[in-house]
N, C-alpha and C positions, 0 to 999 in steps of 0.2 A: 691390679691390687684387689685382693679379696675384700668383700664388704665387712665392716666392723660388726661384731656380734655383741649384743648387750646382755648383761646378766642383771636381772632384777632392777632394771632402769638406773643402774649406778655404775657398774664396771663395764668397760669396753675392751673386748678382746680383738686383737688383730691376727686373723688366721694367716696373714702373709708374713708374720714375724715369729717363726718358731724359735724356741730357746732350748736346744737339745741338751745344754749343760745342766738343765734343771729337770730333765725328764725323770719320771719314776718308772718302775717296771711295768706298771699298768696305766700310765698316763703320759700324754705328750704335753710339753710345756710351750706356752705362747705368751708373747708380750701382752700386758694388761695394764690399764690405767683407770684410776678412779676419776670418773667424769667431773667430779666436783673440784678436787684439789690437784689433779694431774699427778698424784703419787704413783710410783711404779710398783706393780705387783706381778706375780706369776699366775697365769691361768693354767690349771692342769685339766686338760680335756681327757676324761677317764674312759677306759675301755668298759663298755656296759656289761661285759661278761663277768666282771669282777664286782662282787657286792661291796658297796662302800660301808665304812663304819659310821653310820649316821648318828648313832648314840654318842660316839666319841666326838663327832663334828659338833653336835649341839653342846656337849660338855665343855669343849675347848673355846667356845665363842667368848670373846672378851678376855682371853688369856693375857695376863699382864706381863709375862716374862718374855724377853726378846731373844732367848736362847733356844727358841723353837720356831720352826717355820709355821707360824700361826695361821689358822683359818680365818679369813675375813668374811667370806660369804660362800654360798654354794647354790647351785640351781641346775636347771636343765635347759639346754639351748638347741635350736635347729642348727646343726653343724653341716654346712654345705660340702665340706671335704669328704664326708662319709655319706651324705644324703640321708641322714637320720637324726633323731634327737639323741643328745649325749649329755651325761652328767658332767658338771664342771665345778672345780674347786678353785677359789681365789685365795692364794696364800701369800705370805711375805716373800719378798725377793731378797735373798742373801746378798750382802755387799761384796762377798768374796766367792771364789769357786769351791768346788768339792775338795775335801781333804784328800780323798783317794778317788782318782778319776775312774778307776775300774778295779776289779778284784786282783788283777795282775800287777797293778801299779805299785811302785815303791816310793817312799818319801824319806826325807831326812827325819830321823827319830826325834820326837818331841823332847825338849828339855824339861827338867823338873818344874821350872816356872810355867812353861806352857801346859804341862799336864795338870798342875794344881790350879793355877789361876785362869788359864785359858780354856780348860776342858772340864775338870771335875767340879769346880766351884759353880759355874753357871749351869752345868748339867744337873747337879744335885738340887739346885733351887728349882729347876724346871720339873724334875720328878716329884719334888715335894708338892708343888702346886697341882700337878696332875693327880697325885694320890689323893689330895684333899677334894678334888673334883670327882673322884671315883672312876678314873680312867687310866688305862695303861698305855704305854707307847708301843711296845712289842715290835719295833722296827729299828732297833739300835744296832748299828754295825758301822764299820769305818767308811764304807762308800755311801752312807746316808748321813754323813756329816758335812757341814759347810762352814766356811769361815764367815763369821758375821760382820767382819769389817775388812776393808781393803788392805789393811796392814797385817792381817792374819794374826792378830793378837788373841782372838777369842773364837771359839767354835760353837756352832748351834746345831741342834738336831733337825734332820729333814722331816718331811711329812710322814704321818703314820695312819692315814685314813682312807687312802685310795684303794685298799685291798684288805682282805681278811688278815687278822693278827699273825705275824711271824711267817707269813706265806713265803717270803723270799729270804728268810734267814737261813744261812748255813747252819747245820747241826752244831758246829763248834761254837756258835754264838748264842746257843740256846741252853737253858738249864737241862739237866738230865731228864726230868719229867716231861719237858716240852719236846726234847729231841726224840724221845721214845714214841711220840705220837706221829701219825701220818702228817705230812707237812701242811695239808689243807685243814687239819683237825686239831691244831694246837690250842685254839681258844684264846680268850683274853688274858689268861694268866693273872699274875699279881705283880706288885711292884718288886717283889723278890726276883721274879723272872727278868724284869728290866735291869735290876742291879747285877745279875749274872752277866747279861749282855754288856753292861758297862764295863765289867771286869775284863772280858775278852777283848772288847774294843780298846780298853786301856793298854792291854798287852800289845795290840797291833800298833798303837801309837808309840809305845816304848821301842819296839823293834823296827818300825818303819815299813812293815808289810802285813798284809792280811793273811789269816790262816787259810790254807787251801781246803777245798772239799776233800774229804777222805774217800778214796776209791772204793772202800768197803765199809759203808755206813754202819752195818750191823756189828761188824767186828769192833768198830770204834765205840759203839754203845757198850758192848761187853767190857772193853778195856776201861772205859770210864767208870763202869759199875765196880769193877774189881780193883782198879788202881786209884780211882779218884780223878775228877775232871782237872784239878790243878796239875797233877803229875802228867796227865796225857796232853794237856794243852800247852803248858809251860815247857815241859820236857827239860832239856839241858840249857835253856836260855839263861844267860847270865844277867842277873838283875841286881840293882841296888837294894840294900836291906829295906829301905822305906817302901819300895815298890813291892817287895816280897810280902810285906805285911798287908798292904791293901789288897793285893791280888789273892792272897790266901783267904782273906776275909770275904771277898766277893765271889770267889770261885768254889767255895765249899759246896758240896752236893746236898748236905742236910739243910733244908730251908730254915729250920729253927736256929741253926748256928751261923747262917749267912749274915753278913753285915747288913744292917738296915741303913736307911737314909741318915738317921741320927748318928750311927757309927762312923759313916763317911764324913759327916760334918765335924765330928769330934777329931777325926784324924786330920782333916784339913786345918783345924784349929790348933794343931800341935800335939795332940795326944799320940803317944807312941806306945805300942804294946809288943810283947814278944810274939812273933808270927805263930799263928795257930798251926799245929801239926795236923796233917790230913787224917781224918778219922775214917778208916777203911771199914767196910761192912764185916760183920761177924762171920767167921768161917764155920761151917759145920765140921763135925768130927770126921766125916767122910763125904766125898762128893756124890752127887746124884747124876746119873746118866739120863739125858733128855735129847731125843732126836740125834743120837750119835755123838753128842758133846758131853763134856764133864763139867759140872758146875758146883761151886763150893759155898755159895751164899744164897740167901733167900731171894734177893732182888734179881740175880742172874737166872735163878730157876724160874721165877715168875715170868721173866721176859722170854725165856726159852720155851716154856710150855705155851705161852701166848702165840709164839711164832710157829710152833709145831702142834697147833690145835687139833688137826685132823688125825693125829696118831697119839696124842698125849693122854687120852681118856684111859687107855689100858694101863698106862703107868700110874695115873692118879688113883685108880681103883686097886692097884696092886699093893702088896705088903711092903715092898721096898720104899715106896713113897711115904707110907704111914710111919715106918720105922725112922726114915730120914727126918721127917717133920717132927716127930714126938721124942726122938732120942738123940739123933746125931746133931740136929740144929741147936737144941738147948735154948730155945727162946719161947717162953710161955705166952708172951704177948702175941706172937705170930700164930701159935697153936689156937689161942682163944679167938683170934680174928677169923681163921679158917673155919673153926667150928661154928662160929656165929653165922657165917654167910653160907655154909654148906649143910649145916645140921650135923656135923661131925662124921666119924667113920660110917655110922649107920646111914646117914643122909647120902653120903657119897656112894655107898654100895647099893642103896635102894633106888637111886636115880635111874629112870628108864634109859635104854640104849640110845633112843632117838634124842635124848636130852644131853648127849655128850658135849656138844659145842657150848651149851649154856653152863654145864658143869665146869668145863675148863675155864670159862670166863670168870666164874665165881671163885674158883680156887686161886686164879691169878690175882684177883682183887684182894682176897684174904691174905695172900702172901705179900703183896706190895700195894697197900691202899693208896699211896700217893701217886702211883703211876697212872697213865691213861687206862681206860677200859679197853680190853682187847677181846674182840669177838670175831671169830671166823676170819682172821687175817686183817681185820680192820681195827686200828688202834687210835682211839680218840678221847680227848677231853670233851665233856658233854656239851660245852658251848662251842665246840668245833664241828659238831655233826652237821649243823645247818649250813655253814659255809662249804663243807665238803659236798653236800648234795647240790648246792647252788652252782658250784664251779663245774660239776661233772654230771649234771642232770641228764644229759643226752647219752650218757654212757650206761649201758644196761648193767654192767658189772657193779658200778658204783651204786646204782639204785638198789640192786639186790643186797649189797653189803649194808647199806643204811637201813633197808627194810628189816633185814635179819637182826641188826643191832637193836632196833626199836622193839621188835617182837620178842627179843630175849629178856626184856624187862630187867636190865642189869643196873639201871641208874639207882633204883631204890636200895638194893644191897650195897652198892658202892657208897651211897650217902651214909649208910648205917655204920660204916667202919672208918669214917673220916675222923682224924684226931683233932682237927681244928675246924672252927666254925666256917660254914660255907653259906652264910646268909644270902649272899648275892646270887647263889645258885638255887635257892629254894623255889623261886618262881619257875625256873627252867625245869626243875624236878617235877613240879605239878603239871607242867605242859607235857613232859615225857610220859607221865602217867596216863594221859588221855589219848596219846598218839596211836597206840595199837588199835583202838576202836575206829579211829578215822582211817587208818591204813587198811583195815580189813573191810571197809565199806567200798564197794566197787563202783557206785554210781558217780556221775559228774558232780564235782564239788568235794570229792573225797579221794581216797587212795594216796599214792605217793605224791601227787601234785599238791594235795592239801597239806601234807607233811612239809613240803618245800616252803610253803608260805607261813605255816605256823612256826617253823624254826628260823625263818629269816623275815623278821617283821618289817624290814625296810627295803626288801628286794622289789624290783619292778616286775610287772606281770609278764610272764614268759610266753603268753599265748602268741602263736605265729601271726595272728591277725594284727596285733597291736604292739608286739615286742619292740619294733623299731621306733615307736612313739614314747617309749620309756615311761610307762604309766605306773605311778607309785601310790596313788590314792584312788579310792572308789569314785570320788567326785570327777576324776579324769576319764573314767571309762566311757561314759556316754558321748562326750565330744570326740574321743578317739574312734569309737564305732561310727560316728557321723562321718569322720574322715574316710573310714573304710567303705562306707556306703557310697561315697562319691567316686570310688574307683570303678573303672570299666569292668574289671574282673574282681569279683568279691566271693567270699566263701558261701556255701549253701545256706548257712544260718549264722547269725551273730552271737555264737556261743560255742565254747569248747571246754574241755576238761580243765585247762589252765585258768581260763577266765572264771569259770564257776568256782574253782578252788580259791582263787584270789579274792573274789567277792565274799565267799564264805568265811575266809580267815580275817579279812580286813574290816568288814562291815558287821556291826552288832545287830543291824536290822535285817540281815539275811540269815535265816536259820534253816533247820531241817525241813520245815513246812514248805519252803520255797525251793530248796535244793533237791529234795527227794523226788518230786515229780519229773525232774529233768531226766531221770533214768528209768521212768515208768514205761518200759517197752511193751507192757501188756495192754496198754490203752491204744485202741485202734481208731479212735475218732479222727476225722480229718484235721490236719494241721495242729494236732495236740502238742507236738513238740514245739512248734512255733508259738503257740498260745502260752505254754509254760515259760518259755524264754521271754516272751513279751511281758508277762506278769512280773518277772524278776527285774527286768530292765526298766519297766515303768516305775517300779518302786525306787530303784536307784536314781532315776531322773527326778522323781519327786523330792527325794531327800537331798539331792545335790543342788537342786534349783539351777539346772544347767541352761534353761531357756529352750526355745524351739529347736528341734532337730529334724528338719524336713526330709533330709536324705534317709535317715534311719527310719522315719515314719513310712515313707514310700516303700522302703525295703520290706517292712512288715505288711504293708498292703498287698504286696506280691505274695508273701509267704502265707497270708491268711485267705487267699483266694479259694482254696479248697473248703475253708470253713464257710465262706460266703455261699459257695455253690452247694453247700450241704443243706441250705434252706430249700425246702421242697415247693413252697408256695412262690410262684414266679413274681407276684407283686411284692411279697415280703423280701424276696431275694433282691429285687431291684432297689427296694427301700434301704436294705442293709448296705448294699453296695454304694449307694449314694451317701449314706451316713458315714461309711468308712472313708470315702474319698474326702468328704468335708472335714472329718476329724484329722486326717493326715495333713491337711493344709495348716493345722494349728501347730504341727511339729511336736505335739505332746503325746507320748505313747500311752499315757493314762486315758486319754480321750478315746483312742482306738480300743483299749482294753475294755472300757465301759460297754461298748457295743457287744463284744463277744462274751462279756460276763453277764449280759442281760438274760437271766435264766427264764423269765416269763415269756419273752419273745420266742425263745427256743422251745419252751413247752407248748406254746400256742401252735407253733409250726408243726411240732411233733404230733400234737393231738389232732390237728387238721389232717395231717398226713395219715394218721391211723384211721380216721373216719373215711378218708378217701379210699384207703386200702380195703376197708370193710365194704363200702359201696361197690368198689370194683369187684370184690369177691362175689357179692350177691349178683351183680350183673353177669359176671362170668358164669355163675351157676345157671341162671336163666337162659343165657345164650346156649349153653351146653345142652340144656334140656330141649330147647327148640331145635337145635341141630339133630338131636337124637330122634325127635319126633319126625322131622323131615325125612329121615332115612327110612321110615315105615309108611310110605305113601298110600298103599292099597288099604291097609287097615284103617289109616287115617281117613281115607275117602269114604269107606263103608260107614265108619263111625259118624262122620260128618253128614253123610246121606241119611242115615237113620235119624240123626238129630233133626235134620231139615224136614224129613217126611213127617216126623212126629209134630213138628211145629206147624207145618202146612195143614196137616189133617186136623190138628186142634183148631187152627184158625178157621178152616172150612166148616168144621162142625159147629163152631161158635156162630159163624155167619148164618148157616142154615137154620140153626135153632132160633136165632133172633128173627129170621124172616117168617118162620112158621108162627111164632108168637105174635108178630105184628099182624099177619093175615087173620089169625084167629080173632084178634081183638077188633079188627076192622069189621 
């Protein structure tokens, strides 16, 4: 039996008791108990490749409604089955099984009583509470419904937090604006998107089967644009009149006309209205040809030019498009929107050829402001760009698409033509405004890696050194690197582009002054790279108060050996070496840093070295002169003889003179 795994010293997970009936697409379910009261829960051990909706997790804590698989707790555990750290969600355990076991499953159609009391009533209460907490579900579909009781009288929603919003939703269960986006880039959406999903799920419960995936998703999108989602999804299904009313209300494609939570509550309370007729998009007087297809309304044209972005520029610059937009379409609001975002006909014609992709993006936004932003084949709602990059970061094509999307600076123009308030997106807009600068900076701590962490505030660090440790907070970085330092095989240096970008995005105390030196390849001093990394990590250790890290400290001792050997004075070198070893024993990187940041010691050593160089130069000059003189022995001997003779004769003369004087005096 596998050892029990504890979450936050409260919940106990049994890896030996999987619960496959409660698995999510990105998480495996296991039996879990609250250690205090022995209540049964489900532990969802999540695939770390998929970003969790941490903001939604926090918003749903203490959720009062039992018609949702509520989050009781979450954390990160050492999961022996995968030999790594894994994120875990502790959620309610439904008392019944799934309503639909799989997408191919069929069930007995729900009765009116089951639909109203068992499904819509508890679900609407759940969505109201979620809306008040500022969070969407975005995972409403028939095979994510559970019976909340063993008698199958009531239905509850499954979890919605183990993967990005709507990632596993079939296009049919998503509103038109959401279905137009790449599946990874659908974003959080709004409660109106959830209500559309409720409508399609209701249709599945009425018929007893799920809607299949369309084999041609793009054709299905154009059909929904031209005919309306209700007509395409309901088709010839025979429905009772009361079901027609609620389905028409929930499946309308115009968000302003779609039923709200209040409308559904009134309908459940007995209010009955004449079913709304589908409001189809206005047709132009003549169709417009785009990429070999013929399109009659503005939304289909916008979608078509977005998909044919590489050839649509010639069309948009041509007279046919201008005539279609200003004469055939007959919609001044659309004309005004396109003019606002492109600068009108003059702006379109004067745009440089190299700006064609950006031009097409802006024209598509002007034609259909509610749709996702389409740029060079990438279709995304702005809060879906981050999850797309996180899910596919190792894919070069995805990185290029996201980089091009950011460089296009399309978010500002998109915001300018929105007809309804996007208060929740204003912060994200400000973030997108600074991303091009970060993206165009090439050093460690910047580039596409920095974009990844700026757009995914809760994603763990993807550095290959520590990815398996699932680090989500800068305070966890130093202990994680300590674990890496204990390994027999470790990287050349405890820093890479991912780790630098993670720290730059997550810590307000790590700024350009600490990140820029990491990429300063022009500095050739010994161990300068290691010193810059040491300076950054010492700052993190001080702020996080992690305690001693002996393994990491000894790692830096090895990395800083060239800096120790750079001291020219042997006594000073030995003293520094001893000081470094003593500092490393404390396990504090800051103590090691103090030694190498001692500018006076380095200046004294450098000045002494310069003096020694000067003395050496002078000695070398003297030695050279002596060697030169030795090469001329004959002349040297004559010169020395002459000097000796002069000296001897002088001495003899002096002695003789002295003797004569003495004799004379005697």
